[in-house]
C-alpha positions in Angstrom: 22.2 131.0 358.2 19.3 132.9 356.9 16.7 134.1 359.4 19.0 133.8 362.5 20.2 136.8 364.5 23.9 137.4 364.7 24.0 137.3 368.6 22.2 135.6 371.4 21.8 136.5 375.1 23.8 134.0 377.2 25.0 133.3 380.7 28.7 132.4 380.6 31.8 132.1 382.6 35.2 133.8 382.0 36.8 132.3 385.1 36.0 129.7 387.7 34.3 130.8 391.0 31.0 131.4 392.6 27.8 132.8 391.2 29.4 136.3 391.1 31.6 135.1 388.2 28.6 134.4 386.0 28.2 137.0 383.2 25.1 137.7 381.1 25.4 139.3 377.8 25.4 138.9 374.0 27.5 136.1 372.4 27.7 135.1 368.7 25.1 132.6 367.6 27.0 129.3 366.9 27.2 128.3 363.3 26.3 124.6 362.9 28.5 122.3 360.8 27.1 120.1 357.9 26.2 117.3 360.4 25.1 119.5 363.3 21.7 120.8 364.4 21.2 124.2 366.0 18.5 124.1 368.7 17.0 127.2 370.4 17.1 126.7 374.2 15.3 129.0 376.6 17.0 127.8 379.8 19.2 124.9 380.8 20.8 124.5 384.2 21.8 121.4 386.1 23.8 120.4 389.2 26.9 119.7 387.2 27.0 123.5 386.2 27.7 124.4 389.9 30.3 121.7 390.2 32.2 122.7 387.1 31.9 126.5 387.9 33.4 125.9 391.3 36.5 124.2 389.8 35.4 120.6 390.6 36.4 119.4 387.2 40.0 120.1 386.4 42.4 118.6 383.9 45.0 116.3 385.5 47.9 114.9 383.4 48.5 111.2 383.6 52.0 110.0 384.6 
């Protein structure tokens, strides 16, 4: 998209664990689809982030 940078600075995880697993670095700016909207966000953190990061949300197959 015209006028957008190629990368953004982001905090992200490459594996589950404590705060020491959080990485900060450049990632590609997502390209929105025809029905999507790209929103610039300065900061977004909530209590679910800590729960998920620690492995509290895992996939379980149904029998």
